[in-house]
PDBQT receptor file of N, H, CA, C and O in Angstrom, charges set to zero:
ATOM      1  N   UNK A   1     -17.113 109.618  -2.526  1.00  0.00    +0.000 N 
ATOM      2  CA  UNK A   1     -16.556 109.619  -1.190  1.00  0.00    +0.000 C 
ATOM      3  C   UNK A   1     -15.588 108.442  -1.063  1.00  0.00    +0.000 C 
ATOM      4  O   UNK A   1     -15.932 107.316  -1.420  1.00  0.00    +0.000 OA
ATOM      5  N   UNK A   2     -14.381 108.697  -0.558  1.00  0.00    +0.000 N 
ATOM      6  H   UNK A   2     -14.101 109.613  -0.267  1.00  0.00    +0.000 HD
ATOM      7  CA  UNK A   2     -13.394 107.624  -0.410  1.00  0.00    +0.000 C 
ATOM      8  C   UNK A   2     -13.858 106.559   0.578  1.00  0.00    +0.000 C 
ATOM      9  O   UNK A   2     -14.605 106.835   1.517  1.00  0.00    +0.000 OA
ATOM     10  N   UNK A   3     -13.400 105.360   0.343  1.00  0.00    +0.000 N 
ATOM     11  H   UNK A   3     -12.793 105.137  -0.419  1.00  0.00    +0.000 HD
ATOM     12  CA  UNK A   3     -13.751 104.244   1.226  1.00  0.00    +0.000 C 
ATOM     13  C   UNK A   3     -12.870 104.273   2.477  1.00  0.00    +0.000 C 
ATOM     14  O   UNK A   3     -11.652 104.417   2.368  1.00  0.00    +0.000 OA
ATOM     15  N   UNK A   4     -13.475 104.137   3.669  1.00  0.00    +0.000 N 
ATOM     16  H   UNK A   4     -14.464 104.020   3.757  1.00  0.00    +0.000 HD
ATOM     17  CA  UNK A   4     -12.686 104.123   4.906  1.00  0.00    +0.000 C 
ATOM     18  C   UNK A   4     -11.759 102.909   4.960  1.00  0.00    +0.000 C 
ATOM     19  O   UNK A   4     -12.056 101.855   4.399  1.00  0.00    +0.000 OA
ATOM     20  N   UNK A   5     -10.638 103.082   5.644  1.00  0.00    +0.000 N 
ATOM     21  H   UNK A   5     -10.396 103.939   6.100  1.00  0.00    +0.000 HD
ATOM     22  CA  UNK A   5      -9.721 101.964   5.857  1.00  0.00    +0.000 C 
ATOM     23  C   UNK A   5     -10.298 100.986   6.865  1.00  0.00    +0.000 C 
ATOM     24  O   UNK A   5     -10.019  99.788   6.814  1.00  0.00    +0.000 OA
ATOM     25  N   UNK A   6     -11.102 101.504   7.778  1.00  0.00    +0.000 N 
ATOM     26  H   UNK A   6     -11.329 102.477   7.819  1.00  0.00    +0.000 HD
ATOM     27  CA  UNK A   6     -11.727 100.689   8.808  1.00  0.00    +0.000 C 
ATOM     28  C   UNK A   6     -13.077 101.328   9.154  1.00  0.00    +0.000 C 
ATOM     29  O   UNK A   6     -13.184 102.552   9.234  1.00  0.00    +0.000 OA
ATOM     30  N   UNK A   7     -14.089 100.511   9.356  1.00  0.00    +0.000 N 
ATOM     31  H   UNK A   7     -14.002  99.517   9.291  1.00  0.00    +0.000 HD
ATOM     32  CA  UNK A   7     -15.399 101.040   9.711  1.00  0.00    +0.000 C 
ATOM     33  C   UNK A   7     -15.564 101.074  11.229  1.00  0.00    +0.000 C 
ATOM     34  O   UNK A   7     -14.825 100.420  11.965  1.00  0.00    +0.000 OA
ATOM     35  N   UNK A   8     -16.530 101.836  11.670  1.00  0.00    +0.000 N 
ATOM     36  H   UNK A   8     -17.130 102.367  11.072  1.00  0.00    +0.000 HD
ATOM     37  CA  UNK A   8     -16.810 101.900  13.107  1.00  0.00    +0.000 C 
ATOM     38  C   UNK A   8     -17.232 100.522  13.607  1.00  0.00    +0.000 C 
ATOM     39  O   UNK A   8     -16.850 100.114  14.704  1.00  0.00    +0.000 OA
ATOM     40  N   UNK A   9     -18.007  99.814  12.818  1.00  0.00    +0.000 N 
ATOM     41  H   UNK A   9     -18.317 100.144  11.927  1.00  0.00    +0.000 HD
ATOM     42  CA  UNK A   9     -18.434  98.459  13.211  1.00  0.00    +0.000 C 
ATOM     43  C   UNK A   9     -17.220  97.542  13.378  1.00  0.00    +0.000 C 
ATOM     44  O   UNK A   9     -17.175  96.741  14.312  1.00  0.00    +0.000 OA
ATOM     45  N   UNK A  10     -16.239  97.655  12.479  1.00  0.00    +0.000 N 
ATOM     46  H   UNK A  10     -16.276  98.306  11.721  1.00  0.00    +0.000 HD
ATOM     47  CA  UNK A  10     -15.024  96.840  12.599  1.00  0.00    +0.000 C 
ATOM     48  C   UNK A  10     -14.247  97.209  13.862  1.00  0.00    +0.000 C 
ATOM     49  O   UNK A  10     -13.729  96.334  14.557  1.00  0.00    +0.000 OA
ATOM     50  N   UNK A  11     -14.172  98.491  14.150  1.00  0.00    +0.000 N 
ATOM     51  H   UNK A  11     -14.593  99.201  13.586  1.00  0.00    +0.000 HD
ATOM     52  CA  UNK A  11     -13.485  98.928  15.361  1.00  0.00    +0.000 C 
ATOM     53  C   UNK A  11     -14.182  98.392  16.607  1.00  0.00    +0.000 C 
ATOM     54  O   UNK A  11     -13.526  97.982  17.565  1.00  0.00    +0.000 OA
ATOM     55  N   UNK A  12     -15.502  98.398  16.591  1.00  0.00    +0.000 N 
ATOM     56  H   UNK A  12     -16.035  98.731  15.814  1.00  0.00    +0.000 HD
ATOM     57  CA  UNK A  12     -16.261  97.865  17.738  1.00  0.00    +0.000 C 
ATOM     58  C   UNK A  12     -15.985  96.378  17.917  1.00  0.00    +0.000 C 
ATOM     59  O   UNK A  12     -15.837  95.907  19.044  1.00  0.00    +0.000 OA
ATOM     60  N   UNK A  13     -15.916  95.640  16.821  1.00  0.00    +0.000 N 
ATOM     61  H   UNK A  13     -16.036  96.023  15.905  1.00  0.00    +0.000 HD
ATOM     62  CA  UNK A  13     -15.679  94.199  16.896  1.00  0.00    +0.000 C 
ATOM     63  C   UNK A  13     -14.285  93.899  17.447  1.00  0.00    +0.000 C 
ATOM     64  O   UNK A  13     -14.094  92.911  18.156  1.00  0.00    +0.000 OA
ATOM     65  N   UNK A  14     -13.321  94.749  17.123  1.00  0.00    +0.000 N 
ATOM     66  H   UNK A  14     -13.476  95.552  16.548  1.00  0.00    +0.000 HD
ATOM     67  CA  UNK A  14     -11.965  94.580  17.646  1.00  0.00    +0.000 C 
ATOM     68  C   UNK A  14     -11.917  94.766  19.155  1.00  0.00    +0.000 C 
ATOM     69  O   UNK A  14     -11.036  94.233  19.829  1.00  0.00    +0.000 OA
ATOM     70  N   UNK A  15     -12.861  95.517  19.671  1.00  0.00    +0.000 N 
ATOM     71  H   UNK A  15     -13.577  95.950  19.123  1.00  0.00    +0.000 HD
ATOM     72  CA  UNK A  15     -12.926  95.797  21.113  1.00  0.00    +0.000 C 
ATOM     73  C   UNK A  15     -13.835  94.771  21.803  1.00  0.00    +0.000 C 
ATOM     74  O   UNK A  15     -14.822  95.138  22.440  1.00  0.00    +0.000 OA
ATOM     75  N   UNK A  16     -13.504  93.525  21.675  1.00  0.00    +0.000 N 
ATOM     76  H   UNK A  16     -12.702  93.226  21.157  1.00  0.00    +0.000 HD
ATOM     77  CA  UNK A  16     -14.267  92.451  22.323  1.00  0.00    +0.000 C 
ATOM     78  C   UNK A  16     -15.751  92.495  21.985  1.00  0.00    +0.000 C 
ATOM     79  O   UNK A  16     -16.613  92.317  22.846  1.00  0.00    +0.000 OA
ATOM     80  N   UNK A  17     -16.020  92.737  20.709  1.00  0.00    +0.000 N 
ATOM     81  H   UNK A  17     -15.320  92.881  20.010  1.00  0.00    +0.000 HD
ATOM     82  CA  UNK A  17     -17.399  92.761  20.201  1.00  0.00    +0.000 C 
ATOM     83  C   UNK A  17     -18.269  93.762  20.958  1.00  0.00    +0.000 C 
ATOM     84  O   UNK A  17     -19.385  93.452  21.375  1.00  0.00    +0.000 OA
ATOM     85  N   UNK A  18     -17.736  94.955  21.120  1.00  0.00    +0.000 N 
ATOM     86  H   UNK A  18     -16.830  95.207  20.781  1.00  0.00    +0.000 HD
ATOM     87  CA  UNK A  18     -18.432  96.054  21.795  1.00  0.00    +0.000 C 
ATOM     88  C   UNK A  18     -19.755  96.348  21.085  1.00  0.00    +0.000 C 
ATOM     89  O   UNK A  18     -19.814  96.358  19.856  1.00  0.00    +0.000 OA
ATOM     90  N   UNK A  19     -20.789  96.582  21.844  1.00  0.00    +0.000 N 
ATOM     91  H   UNK A  19     -20.741  96.574  22.843  1.00  0.00    +0.000 HD
ATOM     92  CA  UNK A  19     -22.091  96.911  21.268  1.00  0.00    +0.000 C 
ATOM     93  C   UNK A  19     -22.146  98.391  20.908  1.00  0.00    +0.000 C 
ATOM     94  O   UNK A  19     -21.338  99.191  21.378  1.00  0.00    +0.000 OA
ATOM     95  N   UNK A  20     -23.106  98.733  20.073  1.00  0.00    +0.000 N 
ATOM     96  H   UNK A  20     -23.763  98.082  19.691  1.00  0.00    +0.000 HD
ATOM     97  CA  UNK A  20     -23.325 100.140  19.744  1.00  0.00    +0.000 C 
ATOM     98  C   UNK A  20     -23.653 100.925  21.019  1.00  0.00    +0.000 C 
ATOM     99  O   UNK A  20     -23.207 102.061  21.179  1.00  0.00    +0.000 OA
ATOM    100  N   UNK A  21     -24.407 100.338  21.900  1.00  0.00    +0.000 N 
ATOM    101  H   UNK A  21     -24.768  99.415  21.770  1.00  0.00    +0.000 HD
ATOM    102  CA  UNK A  21     -24.785 100.989  23.156  1.00  0.00    +0.000 C 
ATOM    103  C   UNK A  21     -23.552 101.293  24.015  1.00  0.00    +0.000 C 
ATOM    104  O   UNK A  21     -23.450 102.372  24.600  1.00  0.00    +0.000 OA
ATOM    105  N   UNK A  22     -22.622 100.343  24.088  1.00  0.00    +0.000 N 
ATOM    106  H   UNK A  22     -22.705  99.467  23.613  1.00  0.00    +0.000 HD
ATOM    107  CA  UNK A  22     -21.402 100.541  24.874  1.00  0.00    +0.000 C 
ATOM    108  C   UNK A  22     -20.540 101.663  24.290  1.00  0.00    +0.000 C 
ATOM    109  O   UNK A  22     -20.011 102.495  25.027  1.00  0.00    +0.000 OA
ATOM    110  N   UNK A  23     -20.402 101.680  22.965  1.00  0.00    +0.000 N 
ATOM    111  H   UNK A  23     -20.831 101.004  22.366  1.00  0.00    +0.000 HD
ATOM    112  CA  UNK A  23     -19.626 102.736  22.326  1.00  0.00    +0.000 C 
ATOM    113  C   UNK A  23     -20.304 104.087  22.519  1.00  0.00    +0.000 C 
ATOM    114  O   UNK A  23     -19.645 105.081  22.824  1.00  0.00    +0.000 OA
ATOM    115  N   UNK A  24     -21.605 104.119  22.343  1.00  0.00    +0.000 N 
ATOM    116  H   UNK A  24     -22.140 103.312  22.095  1.00  0.00    +0.000 HD
ATOM    117  CA  UNK A  24     -22.339 105.374  22.523  1.00  0.00    +0.000 C 
ATOM    118  C   UNK A  24     -22.118 105.937  23.921  1.00  0.00    +0.000 C 
ATOM    119  O   UNK A  24     -21.883 107.135  24.083  1.00  0.00    +0.000 OA
ATOM    120  N   UNK A  25     -22.195 105.088  24.912  1.00  0.00    +0.000 N 
ATOM    121  H   UNK A  25     -22.386 104.115  24.780  1.00  0.00    +0.000 HD
ATOM    122  CA  UNK A  25     -21.976 105.504  26.291  1.00  0.00    +0.000 C 
ATOM    123  C   UNK A  25     -20.541 105.994  26.504  1.00  0.00    +0.000 C 
ATOM    124  O   UNK A  25     -20.315 106.972  27.216  1.00  0.00    +0.000 OA
ATOM    125  N   UNK A  26     -19.591 105.321  25.896  1.00  0.00    +0.000 N 
ATOM    126  H   UNK A  26     -19.775 104.526  25.318  1.00  0.00    +0.000 HD
ATOM    127  CA  UNK A  26     -18.179 105.659  26.081  1.00  0.00    +0.000 C 
ATOM    128  C   UNK A  26     -17.819 107.029  25.507  1.00  0.00    +0.000 C 
ATOM    129  O   UNK A  26     -16.972 107.731  26.060  1.00  0.00    +0.000 OA
ATOM    130  N   UNK A  27     -18.460 107.412  24.399  1.00  0.00    +0.000 N 
ATOM    131  H   UNK A  27     -19.148 106.842  23.949  1.00  0.00    +0.000 HD
ATOM    132  CA  UNK A  27     -18.102 108.697  23.793  1.00  0.00    +0.000 C 
ATOM    133  C   UNK A  27     -19.171 109.773  23.959  1.00  0.00    +0.000 C 
ATOM    134  O   UNK A  27     -18.989 110.905  23.513  1.00  0.00    +0.000 OA
ATOM    135  N   UNK A  28     -20.286 109.423  24.600  1.00  0.00    +0.000 N 
ATOM    136  H   UNK A  28     -20.434 108.503  24.963  1.00  0.00    +0.000 HD
ATOM    137  CA  UNK A  28     -21.290 110.431  24.930  1.00  0.00    +0.000 C 
ATOM    138  C   UNK A  28     -22.272 110.795  23.839  1.00  0.00    +0.000 C 
ATOM    139  O   UNK A  28     -22.660 111.956  23.708  1.00  0.00    +0.000 OA
ATOM    140  N   UNK A  29     -22.677 109.805  23.052  1.00  0.00    +0.000 N 
ATOM    141  H   UNK A  29     -22.362 108.862  23.159  1.00  0.00    +0.000 HD
ATOM    142  CA  UNK A  29     -23.718 110.019  22.039  1.00  0.00    +0.000 C 
ATOM    143  C   UNK A  29     -24.783 108.938  22.218  1.00  0.00    +0.000 C 
ATOM    144  O   UNK A  29     -24.640 108.051  23.059  1.00  0.00    +0.000 OA
ATOM    145  N   UNK A  30     -25.833 109.015  21.436  1.00  0.00    +0.000 N 
ATOM    146  H   UNK A  30     -25.949 109.736  20.752  1.00  0.00    +0.000 HD
ATOM    147  CA  UNK A  30     -26.891 108.007  21.531  1.00  0.00    +0.000 C 
ATOM    148  C   UNK A  30     -26.564 106.782  20.681  1.00  0.00    +0.000 C 
ATOM    149  O   UNK A  30     -25.752 106.841  19.757  1.00  0.00    +0.000 OA
ATOM    150  N   UNK A  31     -27.211 105.684  21.016  1.00  0.00    +0.000 N 
ATOM    151  H   UNK A  31     -27.870 105.637  21.766  1.00  0.00    +0.000 HD
ATOM    152  CA  UNK A  31     -27.068 104.461  20.227  1.00  0.00    +0.000 C 
ATOM    153  C   UNK A  31     -27.538 104.708  18.798  1.00  0.00    +0.000 C 
ATOM    154  O   UNK A  31     -26.959 104.178  17.850  1.00  0.00    +0.000 OA
ATOM    155  N   UNK A  32     -28.579 105.505  18.648  1.00  0.00    +0.000 N 
ATOM    156  H   UNK A  32     -29.049 105.935  19.418  1.00  0.00    +0.000 HD
ATOM    157  CA  UNK A  32     -29.105 105.820  17.315  1.00  0.00    +0.000 C 
ATOM    158  C   UNK A  32     -28.066 106.564  16.478  1.00  0.00    +0.000 C 
ATOM    159  O   UNK A  32     -27.988 106.379  15.263  1.00  0.00    +0.000 OA
ATOM    160  N   UNK A  33     -27.271 107.403  17.136  1.00  0.00    +0.000 N 
ATOM    161  H   UNK A  33     -27.334 107.553  18.122  1.00  0.00    +0.000 HD
ATOM    162  CA  UNK A  33     -26.221 108.127  16.429  1.00  0.00    +0.000 C 
ATOM    163  C   UNK A  33     -25.165 107.167  15.898  1.00  0.00    +0.000 C 
ATOM    164  O   UNK A  33     -24.745 107.281  14.747  1.00  0.00    +0.000 OA
ATOM    165  N   UNK A  34     -24.738 106.231  16.723  1.00  0.00    +0.000 N 
ATOM    166  H   UNK A  34     -25.080 106.138  17.659  1.00  0.00    +0.000 HD
ATOM    167  CA  UNK A  34     -23.752 105.229  16.284  1.00  0.00    +0.000 C 
ATOM    168  C   UNK A  34     -24.311 104.450  15.098  1.00  0.00    +0.000 C 
ATOM    169  O   UNK A  34     -23.611 104.225  14.111  1.00  0.00    +0.000 OA
ATOM    170  N   UNK A  35     -25.555 104.045  15.196  1.00  0.00    +0.000 N 
ATOM    171  H   UNK A  35     -26.124 104.227  15.997  1.00  0.00    +0.000 HD
ATOM    172  CA  UNK A  35     -26.205 103.300  14.119  1.00  0.00    +0.000 C 
ATOM    173  C   UNK A  35     -26.230 104.124  12.829  1.00  0.00    +0.000 C 
ATOM    174  O   UNK A  35     -25.955 103.596  11.751  1.00  0.00    +0.000 OA
ATOM    175  N   UNK A  36     -26.558 105.407  12.934  1.00  0.00    +0.000 N 
ATOM    176  H   UNK A  36     -26.782 105.836  13.809  1.00  0.00    +0.000 HD
ATOM    177  CA  UNK A  36     -26.618 106.273  11.755  1.00  0.00    +0.000 C 
ATOM    178  C   UNK A  36     -25.237 106.453  11.125  1.00  0.00    +0.000 C 
ATOM    179  O   UNK A  36     -25.115 106.493   9.900  1.00  0.00    +0.000 OA
ATOM    180  N   UNK A  37     -24.196 106.560  11.956  1.00  0.00    +0.000 N 
ATOM    181  H   UNK A  37     -24.295 106.528  12.951  1.00  0.00    +0.000 HD
ATOM    182  CA  UNK A  37     -22.835 106.655  11.412  1.00  0.00    +0.000 C 
ATOM    183  C   UNK A  37     -22.464 105.390  10.672  1.00  0.00    +0.000 C 
ATOM    184  O   UNK A  37     -21.897 105.449   9.581  1.00  0.00    +0.000 OA
ATOM    185  N   UNK A  38     -22.778 104.249  11.253  1.00  0.00    +0.000 N 
ATOM    186  H   UNK A  38     -23.238 104.202  12.140  1.00  0.00    +0.000 HD
ATOM    187  CA  UNK A  38     -22.411 102.976  10.638  1.00  0.00    +0.000 C 
ATOM    188  C   UNK A  38     -23.140 102.735   9.323  1.00  0.00    +0.000 C 
ATOM    189  O   UNK A  38     -22.624 102.050   8.440  1.00  0.00    +0.000 OA
ATOM    190  N   UNK A  39     -24.327 103.290   9.192  1.00  0.00    +0.000 N 
ATOM    191  H   UNK A  39     -24.746 103.847   9.909  1.00  0.00    +0.000 HD
ATOM    192  CA  UNK A  39     -25.106 103.122   7.960  1.00  0.00    +0.000 C 
ATOM    193  C   UNK A  39     -24.918 104.286   6.991  1.00  0.00    +0.000 C 
ATOM    194  O   UNK A  39     -25.585 104.354   5.958  1.00  0.00    +0.000 OA
ATOM    195  N   UNK A  40     -23.999 105.211   7.328  1.00  0.00    +0.000 N 
ATOM    196  H   UNK A  40     -23.456 105.156   8.166  1.00  0.00    +0.000 HD
ATOM    197  CA  UNK A  40     -23.745 106.402   6.500  1.00  0.00    +0.000 C 
ATOM    198  C   UNK A  40     -24.996 107.243   6.288  1.00  0.00    +0.000 C 
ATOM    199  O   UNK A  40     -25.195 107.816   5.216  1.00  0.00    +0.000 OA
ATOM    200  N   UNK A  41     -25.835 107.313   7.314  1.00  0.00    +0.000 N 
ATOM    201  H   UNK A  41     -25.673 106.847   8.184  1.00  0.00    +0.000 HD
ATOM    202  CA  UNK A  41     -27.038 108.138   7.249  1.00  0.00    +0.000 C 
ATOM    203  C   UNK A  41     -26.702 109.577   7.641  1.00  0.00    +0.000 C 
ATOM    204  O   UNK A  41     -27.241 110.527   7.072  1.00  0.00    +0.000 OA
ATOM    205  N   UNK A  42     -25.810 109.725   8.615  1.00  0.00    +0.000 N 
ATOM    206  H   UNK A  42     -25.372 108.953   9.077  1.00  0.00    +0.000 HD
ATOM    207  CA  UNK A  42     -25.368 111.046   9.040  1.00  0.00    +0.000 C 
ATOM    208  C   UNK A  42     -23.845 111.097   9.042  1.00  0.00    +0.000 C 
ATOM    209  O   UNK A  42     -23.165 110.073   9.108  1.00  0.00    +0.000 OA
ATOM    210  N   UNK A  43     -23.340 112.308   8.969  1.00  0.00    +0.000 N 
ATOM    211  H   UNK A  43     -23.892 113.140   8.916  1.00  0.00    +0.000 HD
ATOM    212  CA  UNK A  43     -21.900 112.550   8.979  1.00  0.00    +0.000 C 
ATOM    213  C   UNK A  43     -21.452 112.761  10.423  1.00  0.00    +0.000 C 
ATOM    214  O   UNK A  43     -22.164 113.373  11.219  1.00  0.00    +0.000 OA
ATOM    215  N   UNK A  44     -20.292 112.262  10.745  1.00  0.00    +0.000 N 
ATOM    216  H   UNK A  44     -19.714 111.765  10.098  1.00  0.00    +0.000 HD
ATOM    217  CA  UNK A  44     -19.747 112.400  12.093  1.00  0.00    +0.000 C 
ATOM    218  C   UNK A  44     -19.244 113.829  12.277  1.00  0.00    +0.000 C 
ATOM    219  O   UNK A  44     -18.411 114.300  11.502  1.00  0.00    +0.000 OA
ATOM    220  N   UNK A  45     -19.744 114.515  13.294  1.00  0.00    +0.000 N 
ATOM    221  H   UNK A  45     -20.421 114.133  13.923  1.00  0.00    +0.000 HD
ATOM    222  CA  UNK A  45     -19.274 115.866  13.598  1.00  0.00    +0.000 C 
ATOM    223  C   UNK A  45     -17.838 115.793  14.093  1.00  0.00    +0.000 C 
ATOM    224  O   UNK A  45     -17.412 114.785  14.658  1.00  0.00    +0.000 OA
ATOM    225  N   UNK A  46     -17.104 116.864  13.875  1.00  0.00    +0.000 N 
ATOM    226  H   UNK A  46     -17.450 117.682  13.416  1.00  0.00    +0.000 HD
ATOM    227  CA  UNK A  46     -15.692 116.925  14.206  1.00  0.00    +0.000 C 
ATOM    228  C   UNK A  46     -15.364 116.509  15.633  1.00  0.00    +0.000 C 
ATOM    229  O   UNK A  46     -14.449 115.717  15.860  1.00  0.00    +0.000 OA
ATOM    230  N   UNK A  47     -16.112 117.045  16.594  1.00  0.00    +0.000 N 
ATOM    231  H   UNK A  47     -16.854 117.689  16.409  1.00  0.00    +0.000 HD
ATOM    232  CA  UNK A  47     -15.822 116.723  17.996  1.00  0.00    +0.000 C 
ATOM    233  C   UNK A  47     -16.020 115.241  18.282  1.00  0.00    +0.000 C 
ATOM    234  O   UNK A  47     -15.274 114.657  19.068  1.00  0.00    +0.000 OA
ATOM    235  N   UNK A  48     -17.016 114.631  17.655  1.00  0.00    +0.000 N 
ATOM    236  H   UNK A  48     -17.622 115.105  17.016  1.00  0.00    +0.000 HD
ATOM    237  CA  UNK A  48     -17.253 113.203  17.857  1.00  0.00    +0.000 C 
ATOM    238  C   UNK A  48     -16.231 112.350  17.113  1.00  0.00    +0.000 C 
ATOM    239  O   UNK A  48     -15.871 111.266  17.572  1.00  0.00    +0.000 OA
ATOM    240  N   UNK A  49     -15.772 112.832  15.981  1.00  0.00    +0.000 N 
ATOM    241  H   UNK A  49     -16.065 113.712  15.608  1.00  0.00    +0.000 HD
ATOM    242  CA  UNK A  49     -14.715 112.127  15.250  1.00  0.00    +0.000 C 
ATOM    243  C   UNK A  49     -13.450 112.073  16.104  1.00  0.00    +0.000 C 
ATOM    244  O   UNK A  49     -12.780 111.043  16.168  1.00  0.00    +0.000 OA
ATOM    245  N   UNK A  50     -13.133 113.175  16.751  1.00  0.00    +0.000 N 
ATOM    246  H   UNK A  50     -13.678 114.012  16.698  1.00  0.00    +0.000 HD
ATOM    247  CA  UNK A  50     -11.964 113.211  17.633  1.00  0.00    +0.000 C 
ATOM    248  C   UNK A  50     -12.142 112.212  18.774  1.00  0.00    +0.000 C 
ATOM    249  O   UNK A  50     -11.201 111.498  19.124  1.00  0.00    +0.000 OA
ATOM    250  N   UNK A  51     -13.335 112.156  19.354  1.00  0.00    +0.000 N 
ATOM    251  H   UNK A  51     -14.099 112.736  19.070  1.00  0.00    +0.000 HD
ATOM    252  CA  UNK A  51     -13.594 111.204  20.442  1.00  0.00    +0.000 C 
ATOM    253  C   UNK A  51     -13.415 109.767  19.966  1.00  0.00    +0.000 C 
ATOM    254  O   UNK A  51     -12.820 108.946  20.665  1.00  0.00    +0.000 OA
ATOM    255  N   UNK A  52     -13.927 109.466  18.781  1.00  0.00    +0.000 N 
ATOM    256  H   UNK A  52     -14.410 110.133  18.213  1.00  0.00    +0.000 HD
ATOM    257  CA  UNK A  52     -13.776 108.119  18.220  1.00  0.00    +0.000 C 
ATOM    258  C   UNK A  52     -12.304 107.777  17.998  1.00  0.00    +0.000 C 
ATOM    259  O   UNK A  52     -11.849 106.686  18.341  1.00  0.00    +0.000 OA
ATOM    260  N   UNK A  53     -11.574 108.719  17.423  1.00  0.00    +0.000 N 
ATOM    261  H   UNK A  53     -11.944 109.605  17.144  1.00  0.00    +0.000 HD
ATOM    262  CA  UNK A  53     -10.155 108.489  17.144  1.00  0.00    +0.000 C 
ATOM    263  C   UNK A  53      -9.377 108.242  18.426  1.00  0.00    +0.000 C 
ATOM    264  O   UNK A  53      -8.536 107.345  18.488  1.00  0.00    +0.000 OA
ATOM    265  N   UNK A  54      -9.657 109.029  19.435  1.00  0.00    +0.000 N 
ATOM    266  H   UNK A  54     -10.340 109.757  19.385  1.00  0.00    +0.000 HD
ATOM    267  CA  UNK A  54      -8.955 108.853  20.708  1.00  0.00    +0.000 C 
ATOM    268  C   UNK A  54      -9.353 107.537  21.367  1.00  0.00    +0.000 C 
ATOM    269  O   UNK A  54      -8.506 106.827  21.911  1.00  0.00    +0.000 OA
ATOM    270  N   UNK A  55     -10.623 107.221  21.317  1.00  0.00    +0.000 N 
ATOM    271  H   UNK A  55     -11.311 107.797  20.875  1.00  0.00    +0.000 HD
ATOM    272  CA  UNK A  55     -11.097 105.993  21.961  1.00  0.00    +0.000 C 
ATOM    273  C   UNK A  55     -10.462 104.753  21.328  1.00  0.00    +0.000 C 
ATOM    274  O   UNK A  55     -10.000 103.853  22.030  1.00  0.00    +0.000 OA
ATOM    275  N   UNK A  56     -10.447 104.719  19.993  1.00  0.00    +0.000 N 
ATOM    276  H   UNK A  56     -10.822 105.450  19.424  1.00  0.00    +0.000 HD
ATOM    277  CA  UNK A  56      -9.943 103.537  19.285  1.00  0.00    +0.000 C 
ATOM    278  C   UNK A  56      -8.466 103.652  18.891  1.00  0.00    +0.000 C 
ATOM    279  O   UNK A  56      -7.891 102.711  18.344  1.00  0.00    +0.000 OA
ATOM    280  N   UNK A  57      -7.859 104.810  19.172  1.00  0.00    +0.000 N 
ATOM    281  H   UNK A  57      -8.326 105.574  19.617  1.00  0.00    +0.000 HD
ATOM    282  CA  UNK A  57      -6.452 105.035  18.832  1.00  0.00    +0.000 C 
ATOM    283  C   UNK A  57      -6.204 104.844  17.335  1.00  0.00    +0.000 C 
ATOM    284  O   UNK A  57      -5.311 104.101  16.926  1.00  0.00    +0.000 OA
ATOM    285  N   UNK A  58      -7.020 105.537  16.524  1.00  0.00    +0.000 N 
ATOM    286  H   UNK A  58      -7.745 106.141  16.856  1.00  0.00    +0.000 HD
ATOM    287  CA  UNK A  58      -6.868 105.519  15.077  1.00  0.00    +0.000 C 
ATOM    288  C   UNK A  58      -6.851 106.963  14.578  1.00  0.00    +0.000 C 
ATOM    289  O   UNK A  58      -7.196 107.890  15.312  1.00  0.00    +0.000 OA
ATOM    290  N   UNK A  59      -6.447 107.139  13.324  1.00  0.00    +0.000 N 
ATOM    291  H   UNK A  59      -6.167 106.387  12.728  1.00  0.00    +0.000 HD
ATOM    292  CA  UNK A  59      -6.441 108.465  12.713  1.00  0.00    +0.000 C 
ATOM    293  C   UNK A  59      -7.803 108.720  12.063  1.00  0.00    +0.000 C 
ATOM    294  O   UNK A  59      -8.498 107.793  11.650  1.00  0.00    +0.000 OA
ATOM    295  N   UNK A  60      -8.159 110.001  11.987  1.00  0.00    +0.000 N 
ATOM    296  H   UNK A  60      -7.594 110.754  12.323  1.00  0.00    +0.000 HD
ATOM    297  CA  UNK A  60      -9.420 110.384  11.332  1.00  0.00    +0.000 C 
ATOM    298  C   UNK A  60      -9.452 109.882   9.902  1.00  0.00    +0.000 C 
ATOM    299  O   UNK A  60     -10.498 109.456   9.411  1.00  0.00    +0.000 OA
ATOM    300  N   UNK A  61      -8.313 109.932   9.235  1.00  0.00    +0.000 N 
ATOM    301  H   UNK A  61      -7.464 110.279   9.633  1.00  0.00    +0.000 HD
ATOM    302  CA  UNK A  61      -8.254 109.480   7.842  1.00  0.00    +0.000 C 
ATOM    303  C   UNK A  61      -8.585 107.991   7.711  1.00  0.00    +0.000 C 
ATOM    304  O   UNK A  61      -9.086 107.556   6.674  1.00  0.00    +0.000 OA
ATOM    305  N   UNK A  62      -8.308 107.218   8.747  1.00  0.00    +0.000 N 
ATOM    306  H   UNK A  62      -7.901 107.571   9.589  1.00  0.00    +0.000 HD
ATOM    307  CA  UNK A  62      -8.664 105.785   8.720  1.00  0.00    +0.000 C 
ATOM    308  C   UNK A  62     -10.176 105.606   8.689  1.00  0.00    +0.000 C 
ATOM    309  O   UNK A  62     -10.700 104.766   7.958  1.00  0.00    +0.000 OA
ATOM    310  N   UNK A  63     -10.869 106.405   9.491  1.00  0.00    +0.000 N 
ATOM    311  H   UNK A  63     -10.443 107.088  10.085  1.00  0.00    +0.000 HD
ATOM    312  CA  UNK A  63     -12.329 106.300   9.574  1.00  0.00    +0.000 C 
ATOM    313  C   UNK A  63     -13.004 106.946   8.368  1.00  0.00    +0.000 C 
ATOM    314  O   UNK A  63     -13.998 106.428   7.860  1.00  0.00    +0.000 OA
ATOM    315  N   UNK A  64     -12.467 108.078   7.908  1.00  0.00    +0.000 N 
ATOM    316  H   UNK A  64     -11.659 108.499   8.321  1.00  0.00    +0.000 HD
ATOM    317  CA  UNK A  64     -13.088 108.832   6.820  1.00  0.00    +0.000 C 
ATOM    318  C   UNK A  64     -12.653 108.360   5.439  1.00  0.00    +0.000 C 
ATOM    319  O   UNK A  64     -13.327 108.633   4.445  1.00  0.00    +0.000 OA
ATOM    320  N   UNK A  65     -11.534 107.654   5.375  1.00  0.00    +0.000 N 
ATOM    321  H   UNK A  65     -10.987 107.432   6.182  1.00  0.00    +0.000 HD
ATOM    322  CA  UNK A  65     -11.029 107.214   4.083  1.00  0.00    +0.000 C 
ATOM    323  C   UNK A  65     -10.346 108.326   3.316  1.00  0.00    +0.000 C 
ATOM    324  O   UNK A  65     -10.201 108.243   2.096  1.00  0.00    +0.000 OA
ATOM    325  N   UNK A  66      -9.929 109.357   4.011  1.00  0.00    +0.000 N 
ATOM    326  H   UNK A  66     -10.047 109.425   5.002  1.00  0.00    +0.000 HD
ATOM    327  CA  UNK A  66      -9.289 110.509   3.356  1.00  0.00    +0.000 C 
ATOM    328  C   UNK A  66      -7.798 110.303   3.210  1.00  0.00    +0.000 C 
ATOM    329  O   UNK A  66      -7.103 111.171   2.682  1.00  0.00    +0.000 OA
TER     330      UNK A  66
């Protein structure tokens, strides 16, 4: 699997050290989901990837490393 250009944790830190809870609330998922994405335990579903990209103004390829 290709290495991402930027991780979700890095994106959160760029946003004034946003917590996992704050990001989860902003995009409509649970804190546990954010944690699982950051630890590569689960794959980000397409609709949530779009929400992340729009929220942080990044491309999907930046997050996925594609």
